[in-house]
C-alpha distance (Angstrom), angle and dihedral (degrees) to the residues before:
residue distance angle dihedral
M1 . . .
P2 3.85 . .
F3 3.79 113.8 .
Q4 3.79 141.2 157.2
V5 3.77 126.3 -123.2
G6 3.79 129.3 -144.6
G7 3.76 144.3 149.4
M8 3.79 146.6 167.7
E9 3.76 123.3 -73.4
M10 2.96 134.4 -71.6
A11 3.82 108.5 8.9
A12 3.78 93.2 41.6
V13 3.83 95.7 52.2
P14 3.85 98.0 81.6
L15 3.81 91.2 38.8
V16 3.81 93.5 52.3
A17 3.81 91.1 45.1
A18 3.83 92.7 49.3
I19 3.82 93.2 48.7
L20 3.81 92.4 47.9
M21 3.81 92.2 49.9
A22 3.81 92.8 45.7
G23 3.78 89.9 49.6
A24 3.81 91.4 49.9
R25 3.82 91.6 51.8
K26 3.79 88.7 54.9
G27 3.78 92.9 47.5
H28 3.82 97.4 -102.9
N29 3.79 117.3 134.0
L30 3.80 100.3 -150.6
G31 3.77 123.7 179.4
G32 3.79 121.3 -128.8
F33 3.79 140.2 -169.7
I34 3.80 142.3 171.1
I35 3.81 126.5 -139.4
H36 3.81 118.0 -146.4
K37 3.80 119.0 -130.2
E38 3.79 85.2 -139.9
R39 3.80 129.5 5.2
K40 3.78 113.6 -97.2
R41 3.80 114.2 -114.5
Y42 3.78 92.3 -137.5
G43 3.78 138.1 47.2
R44 3.80 115.0 21.1
M45 3.83 92.9 -20.3
N46 3.81 90.7 -145.2
A47 3.79 123.9 165.5
I48 3.83 88.8 -145.1
E49 3.80 127.5 39.8
G50 3.79 114.1 -155.6
E51 3.78 136.4 31.8
I52 3.79 119.1 -69.2
S53 3.79 117.0 -150.7
D54 3.79 132.5 -170.1
A55 3.82 91.9 -94.2
P56 3.84 118.6 113.7
I57 3.80 113.1 -82.3
L58 3.80 121.8 -123.5
L59 3.82 112.3 -167.7
V60 3.80 117.3 -156.5
D61 3.80 133.1 -164.4
D62 3.77 137.9 162.8
I63 3.81 93.7 -117.0
F64 3.78 136.3 11.3
N65 3.80 111.6 -150.7
S66 3.81 119.8 134.0
G67 3.79 92.4 -2.5
A68 3.84 92.2 -124.8
S69 3.82 96.7 134.7
I70 3.80 92.0 42.4
E71 3.81 89.4 49.3
Q72 3.80 90.1 52.1
S73 3.81 88.7 51.0
R74 3.81 90.7 47.9
V75 3.81 92.1 53.2
V76 3.81 92.7 48.5
L77 3.81 91.1 49.4
A78 3.81 90.8 46.7
E79 3.81 87.9 61.3
I80 3.82 87.4 68.0
D81 3.84 93.5 38.0
R82 3.80 95.3 -109.2
P83 3.83 117.4 139.3
I84 3.81 125.9 -154.7
W85 3.79 115.0 -107.1
K86 3.81 98.3 -168.7
V87 3.82 142.5 -19.1
W88 3.80 123.4 -133.3
S89 3.81 124.6 -171.1
V90 3.76 136.4 171.7
I91 3.82 92.4 -128.3
D92 3.80 127.7 20.5
Y93 3.80 111.0 -157.8
Q94 3.83 89.4 -162.5
S95 3.80 90.9 -140.1
N96 3.79 123.7 172.1
T97 3.80 91.9 -117.1
G98 3.79 91.1 49.6
E99 3.79 91.6 51.0
D100 3.81 89.8 47.4
W101 3.81 89.2 53.7
Q102 3.80 92.1 52.1
K103 3.81 92.3 50.0
R104 3.76 93.8 44.7
H105 3.80 94.9 52.6
G106 3.80 100.3 28.3
V107 3.81 93.3 -125.2
T108 3.81 122.9 142.0
V109 3.82 119.9 -134.6
E110 3.80 118.7 -153.2
S111 3.80 125.2 -175.0
V112 3.78 143.7 177.7
Y113 3.80 92.9 -130.0
V114 3.78 140.2 13.1
L115 3.79 122.8 -145.4
G116 3.80 91.8 -106.5
D117 3.82 90.1 63.1
F118 3.80 87.0 73.2
G119 3.80 95.3 46.6
L120 3.79 90.9 -106.6
K121 3.78 129.4 131.8
L122 3.79 125.8 -157.6
S123 3.78 118.5 -132.2
V124 3.81 106.9 -117.5
P125 3.83 110.0 -94.8
M126 3.77 126.7 -156.5
S127 3.77 110.8 -71.5
H128 3.79 119.5 -128.7
S129 3.80 87.4 -119.2
T130 3.81 90.4 69.4
Q131 3.80 93.5 53.9
L132 3.76 135.5 78.3
S133 3.77 119.3 -81.7
F134 3.82 118.8 -128.5
L135 3.78 133.7 -166.3
V136 3.81 127.4 179.8
R137 3.82 104.7 -131.8
W138 3.79 97.6 -177.4
L139 3.78 143.9 -8.0
S140 3.81 126.8 -145.0
K141 3.81 115.0 -161.0
A142 3.80 128.8 -162.0
A143 3.79 126.4 -169.8
S144 3.81 132.3 -111.9
A145 3.79 104.3 29.8
N146 3.81 112.9 -168.3
H147 3.80 106.4 -137.5
H148 3.82 92.9 178.9
Y149 3.81 89.3 83.0
V150 3.80 119.3 59.0
V151 3.79 96.9 175.9
P152 3.80 136.4 106.8
K153 3.79 110.2 -58.2
S154 3.81 133.2 168.0
A155 3.80 110.2 -30.3
P156 3.82 120.4 -151.5
R157 3.79 118.6 -103.7
A158 3.81 122.5 -161.3
Q159 3.79 123.9 -150.6
G160 3.81 127.4 165.5
G161 3.80 95.6 -17.4
L162 3.82 93.5 -47.8
V163 3.80 126.7 104.5
Y164 3.82 124.7 -149.4
F165 3.80 127.1 -164.4
G166 3.80 140.3 150.6
T167 3.79 129.3 -126.1
D168 3.80 140.2 -149.6
S169 3.80 87.1 -112.6
G170 3.80 90.4 65.1
E171 3.80 99.6 -104.9
M172 3.79 126.8 135.1
R173 3.77 102.5 -154.3
C174 3.80 131.4 -162.6
I175 3.80 111.6 -155.7
D176 3.78 129.3 -168.1
G177 3.80 102.6 -118.1
A178 3.80 93.6 -147.9
S179 3.79 99.3 49.5
G180 3.81 107.4 17.3
E181 3.78 90.0 -125.8
T182 3.80 118.3 143.4
R183 3.81 112.3 -108.4
W184 3.79 93.5 -175.4
S185 3.77 140.9 -21.0
F186 3.82 128.3 -152.4
K187 3.80 118.2 -159.6
I188 3.79 117.4 -154.0
E189 3.81 119.7 -137.5
A190 3.80 122.7 -101.1
A191 3.80 91.4 1.7
R192 3.79 112.5 -164.7
S193 3.79 126.0 -149.8
K194 3.78 89.4 -80.4
G195 3.80 94.4 52.7
I196 3.82 108.4 172.2
W197 3.81 117.7 -5.7
S198 3.78 92.9 155.3
T199 3.81 115.5 110.1
P200 3.80 106.6 -131.7
Y201 3.80 122.2 -117.5
V202 3.80 106.4 -141.0
T203 3.80 125.5 -159.4
P204 3.82 122.8 178.2
G205 3.79 89.4 -91.5
R206 3.79 108.9 22.5
V207 3.79 144.6 42.4
F208 3.83 118.2 -148.5
F209 3.83 122.3 -166.5
G210 3.78 142.9 141.0
G211 3.80 130.6 -127.6
Y212 3.78 137.0 -156.1
D213 3.81 86.7 -113.3
G214 3.83 83.2 78.3
N215 3.80 98.0 -108.9
L216 3.79 133.1 121.7
Y217 3.81 109.6 -147.0
A218 3.78 136.4 -158.7
L219 3.82 114.1 -163.0
C220 3.78 134.1 179.2
A221 3.80 104.9 -99.2
Q222 3.81 93.6 -141.9
S223 3.79 102.1 43.0
G224 3.81 106.9 18.7
R225 3.80 90.5 -124.2
E226 3.80 113.3 156.3
I227 3.81 112.4 -112.8
W228 3.81 98.9 176.9
R229 3.77 143.1 -29.4
Y230 3.81 132.1 -149.2
V231 3.81 108.2 -143.0
E232 3.82 108.7 179.2
P233 3.87 101.2 101.5
D234 3.81 125.0 73.9
W235 3.81 95.2 -139.9
I236 3.80 137.6 6.9
G237 3.79 122.2 -164.1
S238 3.80 94.4 151.3
S239 3.81 124.1 103.3
P240 3.81 117.7 -125.2
A241 3.78 128.4 -116.4
Y242 3.80 121.8 -154.9
A243 3.81 130.8 -147.0
S244 3.79 107.4 -157.7
D245 3.81 92.7 -171.7
L246 3.83 91.5 54.8
N247 3.82 96.7 30.4
L248 3.81 88.4 -132.9
V249 3.80 131.2 138.0
F250 3.81 116.6 -148.0
I251 3.80 121.3 -156.0
G252 3.81 140.7 167.8
V253 3.82 113.8 -123.7
E254 3.82 138.6 -166.0
Y255 3.81 131.9 -149.2
A256 3.80 134.7 -160.9
S257 3.83 91.9 -141.9
P258 3.85 115.6 110.0
T259 3.81 89.3 -139.1
R260 3.78 97.0 45.2
G261 3.79 113.3 48.9
G262 3.77 101.3 167.9
G263 3.75 147.7 -48.0
I264 3.78 149.0 -161.9
A265 3.81 113.9 -107.2
A266 3.80 136.5 -168.4
I267 3.81 115.1 -147.0
D268 3.80 128.0 -167.6
A269 3.82 103.8 -111.8
E270 3.80 92.3 -148.4
T271 3.80 101.1 48.1
G272 3.81 106.6 17.5
H273 3.81 91.6 -124.7
K274 3.80 119.9 142.1
V275 3.81 113.9 -109.1
W276 3.80 97.7 -178.1
E277 3.81 142.3 -22.9
C278 3.79 131.9 -156.2
P279 3.84 108.5 -151.3
V280 3.82 120.7 -145.0
R281 3.80 133.5 -172.7
C282 3.83 98.4 -116.8
Y283 3.77 137.2 38.4
V284 3.78 117.8 -74.0
H285 3.79 108.4 -135.2
G286 3.80 89.0 155.0
S287 3.78 122.8 97.9
P288 3.81 125.5 -127.4
L289 3.79 128.6 -116.2
Y290 3.80 120.7 -152.1
A291 3.81 116.0 -144.1
A292 3.80 107.3 -167.5
D293 3.80 91.0 -169.9
G294 3.79 98.3 76.7
S295 3.82 93.9 10.0
L296 3.81 92.4 -110.1
V297 3.79 133.8 154.8
L298 3.80 111.8 -152.8
C299 3.81 119.8 -165.2
G300 3.79 138.3 158.2
T301 3.79 126.6 -132.7
N302 3.79 134.5 -150.3
D303 3.81 91.0 -111.7
G304 3.81 90.4 65.4
A305 3.81 102.9 -98.1
L306 3.78 130.7 130.3
L307 3.80 107.6 -151.7
A308 3.80 127.1 -158.7
L309 3.81 110.3 -158.6
D310 3.78 133.2 -176.9
A311 3.80 103.9 -103.9
R312 3.82 93.6 -142.7
T313 3.81 100.3 44.0
G314 3.80 108.1 16.0
A315 3.81 91.2 -123.7
L316 3.81 115.1 154.0
R317 3.82 112.3 -106.8
W318 3.78 97.5 176.2
Q319 3.82 142.3 -26.5
F320 3.82 132.7 -146.7
Q321 3.80 118.7 -161.2
T322 3.82 125.1 -148.3
N323 3.81 131.0 178.1
G324 3.78 96.1 -112.8
A325 3.79 141.2 43.7
V326 3.81 117.6 -75.2
K327 3.81 101.2 -143.1
H328 3.78 104.7 162.1
A329 3.78 134.5 59.3
P330 3.80 118.4 -87.5
A331 3.81 122.1 -125.4
L332 3.80 128.2 -127.5
D333 3.81 122.9 -127.3
P334 3.83 98.9 -166.1
D335 3.81 96.6 179.1
R336 3.80 91.8 62.0
R337 3.82 95.8 26.8
Q338 3.76 93.7 -124.1
V339 3.79 137.3 128.7
V340 3.80 119.3 -133.8
F341 3.81 121.1 -159.1
G342 3.79 144.0 152.4
S343 3.79 131.7 -124.2
F344 3.78 137.1 -160.3
D345 3.81 87.2 -114.3
G346 3.81 85.9 74.2
G347 3.79 96.3 -107.5
I348 3.79 127.4 133.4
R349 3.80 105.0 -159.5
G350 3.76 139.1 -174.1
V351 3.80 117.2 -155.4
S352 3.79 132.8 177.9
L353 3.79 113.9 -89.5
D354 3.81 90.1 -144.8
S355 3.81 102.1 44.5
G356 3.82 110.0 9.3
E357 3.81 90.3 -119.1
L358 3.82 113.3 158.1
K359 3.80 113.2 -107.3
F360 3.82 100.7 173.8
C361 3.79 143.6 -18.5
I362 3.80 127.0 -155.9
Q363 3.79 111.9 -165.6
T364 3.80 117.3 -143.5
G365 3.78 127.9 -170.0
N366 3.80 98.3 -106.3
A367 3.80 145.3 7.0
V368 3.80 118.3 -40.0
Y369 3.81 110.8 -138.4
T370 3.81 101.9 165.4
T371 3.78 138.9 86.0
P372 3.81 112.1 -112.9
L373 3.80 119.4 -119.1
I374 3.81 114.0 -129.5
D375 3.81 107.2 -151.6
G376 3.78 112.8 171.2
A377 3.79 109.2 -62.6
R378 3.81 93.5 -12.1
A379 3.78 138.2 76.4
Y380 3.80 123.4 -152.2
C381 3.79 117.8 -160.4
G382 3.81 132.4 169.2
S383 3.80 126.3 -141.7
T384 3.78 134.4 -163.9
D385 3.82 86.0 -118.1
K386 3.85 82.9 82.7
Y387 3.80 97.6 -107.3
L388 3.78 135.1 110.9
Y389 3.81 108.9 -141.3
V390 3.81 123.9 -146.8
I391 3.81 115.0 -157.0
D392 3.79 132.3 -169.9
L393 3.81 102.7 -130.3
A394 3.80 93.9 -159.2
T395 3.80 94.7 56.7
G396 3.80 102.0 20.4
E397 3.79 90.1 -129.4
G398 3.77 126.7 134.6
I399 3.80 115.8 -107.6
A400 3.80 102.9 -178.3
K401 3.81 145.8 -8.4
I402 3.80 115.3 -144.5
G403 3.78 115.1 -160.5
A404 3.81 121.2 -135.7
H405 3.85 99.2 175.5
S406 3.81 89.8 -132.2
K407 3.79 138.2 53.3
I408 3.79 119.3 -67.6
F409 3.80 117.7 -140.2
S410 3.81 93.5 144.7
S411 3.80 111.7 102.4
P412 3.82 109.5 -130.1
A413 3.81 120.0 -111.7
R414 3.79 133.9 -164.0
I415 3.81 108.2 -130.2
G416 3.79 115.7 168.4
P417 3.80 111.7 -38.5
W418 3.81 94.7 -27.0
I419 3.80 140.8 77.6
W420 3.81 111.5 -126.7
F421 3.81 131.1 -161.4
G422 3.80 139.6 150.9
S423 3.78 133.3 -140.2
T424 3.78 139.3 -155.9
N425 3.81 93.8 -96.1
G426 3.82 88.0 67.5
R427 3.79 97.3 -106.2
V428 3.79 123.6 134.6
R429 3.78 114.1 -158.3
A430 3.80 134.2 -163.1
I431 3.81 114.9 -155.0
D432 3.79 126.9 -161.7
P433 3.85 103.6 -126.5
Q434 3.79 92.0 -152.0
T435 3.80 98.8 54.4
F436 3.84 101.6 11.9
A437 3.80 86.2 -129.4
L438 3.77 120.2 146.1
A439 3.81 107.9 -97.4
G440 3.79 94.7 -177.8
V441 3.78 145.0 -25.7
F442 3.78 134.6 -162.2
Q443 3.76 131.0 -171.2
L444 3.80 129.5 -128.8
P445 3.82 124.9 -174.8
D446 3.82 97.2 -117.0
A447 3.78 140.0 37.2
V448 3.81 119.2 -68.2
T449 3.81 107.0 -146.6
T450 3.81 101.7 157.3
A451 3.78 134.6 69.3
V452 3.80 119.4 -81.4
E453 3.82 110.8 -113.8
Y454 3.80 129.0 -154.3
D455 3.80 123.4 -142.1
A456 3.80 102.2 -153.3
V457 3.79 93.3 -172.9
N458 3.80 94.3 57.9
Q459 3.81 95.2 25.9
M460 3.80 95.2 -128.2
L461 3.78 138.3 125.6
M462 3.80 115.2 -117.9
V463 3.80 112.9 -147.9
A464 3.81 126.2 178.4
T465 3.81 125.3 -162.8
T466 3.80 131.4 -158.5
A467 3.83 88.0 -105.5
N468 3.83 90.6 75.0
R469 3.79 91.8 -104.2
L470 3.78 128.0 134.7
Y471 3.80 120.3 -159.2
G472 3.80 127.4 -159.8
V473 3.80 106.0 -150.7
S474 3.78 128.1 -175.6
V475 3.79 120.4 -150.1
T476 3.77 128.3 -154.2
P477 3.85 122.2 -163.2
P478 3.81 120.6 -109.0
V479 3.78 119.3 -68.7
M480 3.79 92.0 -140.6
R481 3.78 127.4 42.6
G482 3.80 113.0 -97.3
P483 3.82 124.5 -142.1
A484 3.80 92.8 -108.0
Q485 3.78 94.6 58.3
D486 3.76 120.1 96.0
E487 3.80 113.1 -115.3
Q488 3.80 90.8 -125.0
S489 3.82 98.1 41.4
T490 3.78 124.5 107.4
V491 3.77 130.6 -155.5
D492 3.81 119.5 -126.1
V493 3.80 112.8 -130.4
T494 3.79 137.8 159.2
A495 3.79 119.1 -115.7
L496 3.79 89.0 -106.8
Q497 3.81 92.4 52.2
L498 3.80 91.2 50.4
A499 3.81 91.0 47.7
R500 3.79 90.7 49.7
L501 3.80 90.0 48.9
A502 3.80 90.4 53.1
V503 3.81 93.3 47.1
D504 3.81 90.9 49.4
A505 3.81 90.5 48.7
I506 3.81 90.8 54.8
A507 3.81 91.9 44.1
N508 3.83 90.9 50.0
R509 3.82 93.4 42.2
T510 3.80 91.6 -122.6
A511 3.79 132.0 132.2
L512 3.78 117.8 -67.1
P513 3.82 114.7 -110.8
D514 3.79 114.8 -86.8
P515 3.84 105.7 -115.3
L516 3.80 89.9 -149.0
R517 3.80 90.3 62.4
Y518 3.81 95.4 56.9
K519 3.78 135.3 62.5
L520 3.78 122.7 -162.0
T521 3.78 115.8 -126.6
G522 3.79 127.1 -167.4
A523 3.80 115.4 11.8
R524 3.81 113.1 19.1
P525 3.80 127.0 -167.1
Q526 3.81 115.8 -110.5
G527 3.79 102.9 165.7
G528 3.78 97.6 28.1
V529 3.78 147.9 -69.9
F530 3.79 132.4 -95.4
V531 3.82 119.4 -164.9
S532 3.78 122.3 -164.7
L533 3.81 125.7 -171.6
R534 3.79 125.0 -158.6
N535 3.78 134.5 178.7
R536 3.80 105.0 -101.1
A537 3.81 94.0 -138.2
T538 3.81 100.2 44.4
L539 3.82 100.2 21.0
Q540 3.80 87.5 -137.1
R541 3.80 110.9 150.8
I542 3.78 113.1 -112.4
G543 3.79 101.9 171.8
R544 3.78 145.1 5.0
G545 3.77 137.3 -179.6
G546 3.79 139.2 168.8
Q547 3.77 141.5 -159.8
W548 3.81 120.0 -162.3
T549 3.78 128.4 -156.8
F550 3.82 117.8 -147.9
D551 3.81 99.6 168.8
S552 3.79 141.3 4.8
S553 3.80 93.1 -95.2
D554 3.82 90.9 67.0
L555 3.81 124.1 93.0
S556 3.80 121.5 -47.7
P557 3.83 116.3 -102.7
E558 3.81 90.2 -107.5
L559 3.80 94.0 50.4
S560 3.82 90.6 44.1
V561 3.81 89.9 59.6
I562 3.80 92.6 48.9
V563 3.82 93.0 46.9
A564 3.82 91.2 49.1
V565 3.81 89.2 52.2
T566 3.80 92.7 51.2
K567 3.80 89.9 50.9
A568 3.80 90.9 49.5
C569 3.82 91.3 49.4
A570 3.81 95.1 45.2
N571 3.81 113.4 122.6
L572 3.84 92.3 5.7
A573 3.79 121.4 127.3
V574 3.79 110.7 -111.4
D575 3.81 91.6 -127.6
S576 3.81 90.0 59.9
L577 3.82 89.5 62.1
R578 3.80 95.8 58.9
D579 3.78 94.8 81.7
T580 3.77 100.4 30.1
A581 3.79 130.3 138.1
V582 3.80 115.3 -144.6
S583 3.80 130.5 -147.2
V584 3.80 123.9 -173.6
S585 3.82 121.2 -164.1
L586 3.80 112.6 -162.5
F587 3.79 115.4 -156.8
G588 3.77 126.2 -146.1
P589 3.83 120.3 -137.4
L590 3.82 114.7 -47.2
E591 3.82 110.8 -111.0
Q592 3.81 118.6 -164.5
V593 3.82 109.4 -131.4
A594 3.78 144.6 163.0
V595 3.81 123.2 -110.0
D596 3.79 93.3 -101.1
Q597 3.83 90.2 59.4
L598 3.81 94.2 63.3
D599 3.80 123.7 113.0
H600 3.81 111.3 -175.9
E601 3.82 92.6 -166.7
K602 3.81 94.1 55.9
F603 3.81 110.2 25.7
G604 3.75 139.1 46.1
I605 3.80 116.3 -140.5
L606 3.79 139.4 -145.7
V607 3.80 130.9 -162.6
R608 3.79 119.1 -158.0
A609 3.78 123.1 -167.0
S610 3.79 115.5 -120.6
A611 3.79 87.7 -132.1
G612 3.78 134.1 18.3
G613 3.81 99.7 32.5
K614 3.81 98.7 -99.7
L615 3.82 113.4 162.5
G616 3.78 134.0 -176.4
G617 3.79 135.4 166.6
G618 3.77 145.4 -168.3
L619 3.81 125.3 -151.1
P620 3.81 121.5 -139.1
N621 3.80 121.8 -89.8
S622 3.77 95.1 7.2
P623 3.82 117.2 172.8
E624 3.80 86.9 -131.6
Y625 3.80 94.6 75.2
S626 3.76 136.7 25.6
N627 3.79 103.7 -151.8
E628 3.79 146.5 11.3
H629 3.78 95.5 -76.4
G630 3.77 91.8 52.7
Q631 3.80 89.6 51.2
Y632 3.81 89.4 50.3
L633 3.83 92.5 50.0
H634 3.81 89.5 47.2
A635 3.82 92.8 53.5
L636 3.82 91.2 47.4
R637 3.77 90.7 51.8
N638 3.83 92.3 49.3
A639 3.80 88.4 52.1
K640 3.82 90.4 47.6
L641 3.80 89.3 -125.3
T642 3.77 130.8 140.0
P643 3.80 118.2 -137.0
S644 3.80 90.6 -110.3
E645 3.79 95.1 57.0
G646 3.79 114.9 94.7
H647 3.76 115.0 -99.3
T648 3.81 143.7 149.1
L649 3.80 122.7 -123.3
Y650 3.83 122.9 -142.6
R651 3.78 134.1 180.0
H652 3.81 128.7 -157.6
T653 3.79 142.3 171.4
V654 3.80 119.6 -105.7
A655 3.82 132.0 -143.8
R656 3.78 115.9 -176.3
Q657 3.80 131.8 -157.1
T658 3.81 120.5 -171.7
D659 3.79 133.5 175.9
D660 3.80 94.7 -148.9
I661 3.80 119.8 68.3
S662 3.82 92.4 -155.9
W663 3.80 92.6 59.2
P664 3.81 109.2 130.4
A665 3.79 110.2 -96.6
Y666 3.76 124.1 -129.7
G667 3.77 107.7 -91.7
V668 3.81 99.2 29.1
P669 3.80 116.3 163.8
L670 3.79 120.2 -76.6
P671 3.83 105.5 -79.1
Y672 3.82 97.6 -157.1
D673 3.80 123.8 76.8
A674 3.81 125.2 -137.4
T675 3.82 93.0 -101.1
T676 3.79 92.0 56.8
L677 3.79 92.0 48.3
T678 3.82 91.4 48.0
R679 3.80 90.4 53.3
F680 3.76 89.5 50.1
V681 3.80 91.6 52.2
A682 3.79 88.6 49.7
W683 3.78 88.3 57.1
L684 3.79 91.0 45.5
L685 3.80 89.0 57.0
D686 3.82 92.4 44.0
P687 3.83 111.5 29.7
R688 3.81 89.7 -176.2
K689 3.80 86.7 80.4
Q690 3.80 91.7 62.4
D691 3.82 96.3 108.3
E692 3.78 92.3 49.1
L693 3.80 91.2 49.1
E694 3.79 94.9 47.8
D695 3.79 91.3 50.1
S696 3.78 92.9 51.8
L697 3.82 97.2 40.3
S698 3.80 97.8 40.6
G699 3.79 94.1 -117.7
V700 3.79 99.0 -56.0
V701 3.81 94.6 136.6
D702 3.79 94.5 112.5
R703 3.79 91.5 49.5
L704 3.78 92.6 48.9
S705 3.78 101.8 44.5
A706 3.80 102.5 79.8
L707 3.77 90.6 36.1
A708 3.78 94.8 52.3
V709 3.79 94.8 44.8
T710 3.78 93.5 50.6
R711 3.79 93.6 42.0
Y712 3.79 93.0 51.6
M713 3.78 92.3 43.2
D714 3.79 95.5 37.3
A715 3.81 95.7 131.6
A716 3.79 94.5 51.5
F717 3.80 97.1 43.4
T718 3.80 96.7 41.6
T719 3.77 96.9 51.1
Q720 3.76 95.6 42.6
L721 3.77 132.8 16.3
V722 3.78 109.8 -133.2
P723 3.80 130.2 -178.2
A724 3.79 116.3 -80.3
L725 3.77 112.5 -83.9
S726 3.78 129.7 -141.6
R727 3.79 120.3 -126.8
I728 3.78 92.2 -101.1
A729 3.80 91.5 49.5
V730 3.81 93.2 54.1
M731 3.80 97.0 43.9
E732 3.81 94.8 85.8
P733 3.83 98.6 49.8
I734 3.81 91.2 42.4
R735 3.80 91.1 49.3
D736 3.79 90.2 50.6
R737 3.81 91.9 47.9
H738 3.80 92.4 45.3
I739 3.81 92.9 49.3
G740 3.79 90.6 46.4
A741 3.78 91.0 52.2
T742 3.79 92.0 53.3
């Protein structure tokens, strides 16, 4: 079978070359390609070298252990919609994480040897089932990424369910955090190749940022309308700080003049007028920090100084000199009244907030181009020597070095119980601050050089890459209890998060989540749960299952969600769950009612057989019926009950959570045209045509029946609710209506 072979530099290069030459000797014209670990900052700056055809892709590597390099290759190929056919390696370590990767992505790994062939045994690594689960919910793309610069650029900032970030193409974009859709975009004038590297400062009403067109902007946060701009500098790469008590915006600026390299300016947030400026000899790429206690502005300069300025006047309070540029914002340790910052001389320093006196210095192996994270009594700071450093702020001593295997420009962030940071190989890591163990990692196709942001409204991570792309990523807590978790602790999750966790567990063939370890927050099911699964690409439903609660002695809300998921996944191939969208409908208390108390636009319903335990329901505003009677017939059919069989009718409210914004809403337009309904009625009048109908309509008879009956008898069933009718009982009125219509 013709195929193409590729792999990630450098181990794959000789393997790909050897396979291509061997194929050529045997008369096979195979295609080949190489994937870069990181884009080159010169030449074509491609992620992939070589032409990729439509032939199946064989990835090769010298060893297959955790699957990290193969996963990076998979993500890069996914950007161009090319799946992996098979993986071949010289040695398969047969690790737990490697086996998890194969199951998760449905890719077979073949090898010449396994580790046991050499009498060696691998120490057991962390299984994927003990880590966090990630899913990219949406991707927002901007044009004209500048791959020459792999440095910190504009980081995303979330506010009120919206996300703001700047691009190389000179756009400040406002993104809907739930959907990834662009709310508005503001293009700066005369944008250079660097565009906007400034991380926006977002208040409830305004967005402040600088651009490499030399302007500082204030925009309306809701509309993107320009309020004012400050135009004096030639370039601005700095990110603003804001003092709410002074209503001032502080920013680092750059000038083209040989006698005026840069400065730190204070701008009136209301008018855009300059209040003061402190000139410096070199450019100021660094970003200011405002310390309200002491009314200080702290900012680094490209000539290696950290300046402490009076926030009201700009007067110099003190200065600390390093041997390298200070290009990122410092961090404040208020408990010890010290400022912690990094320098291009490789030092991570703590100095007194009051005097600038040196408290400690941790020397790294390369330039530090991140802002430290102050988390309690510790500081976390990344270095381009590929390590994240953990420092005891009380003693100034290093506690740990956490390797990332690539440069760290991404400033660490505390989100939930974990420490998050990205690296230039496109990986985003979550670290347990108690053990420094890896809690989870996910791969993106390009370098992550900015801080990871959290959108609390939509409960998603926001991650930007150097390719001008912003990803909305959901995170689910670990399936299995980790060593750092207290035996009695529980993890707060939404019903949707717990459902997603259960689906992923089934897809990955790992243990289902323990319902005693999780606690539902937000909407909680009282009358039951209904889980629906759809293919993410086609949105065609592939599975559904429900669990109803009739009294307090039934299953807990957490267990109800898990049971509903298992019912929805029953009889489904595991591979079909790997790209599945999940919807969870949470029912309010079940209220026993009569037929004339139904309202199909407001309530869902449930019918329960008097004997035998049969159950069936109907959600509100379904496209499969047009009124209350249609909803009633639909529920009876789902319960496999005839109208004459004894049953109890319930109604309930419904709250739905879905992880796909394009999921069909309740009450979508009628999906069947008049011709289809007419053919169904023809079958209803002559059941002998059933086989012919099912062949032509792909077996949708059950879905059409209640809809067609209520549509064709709309006048009768809308004006007056009548008892459910059997097929024979409705034949005469339908025939009359059908004949009358023709």
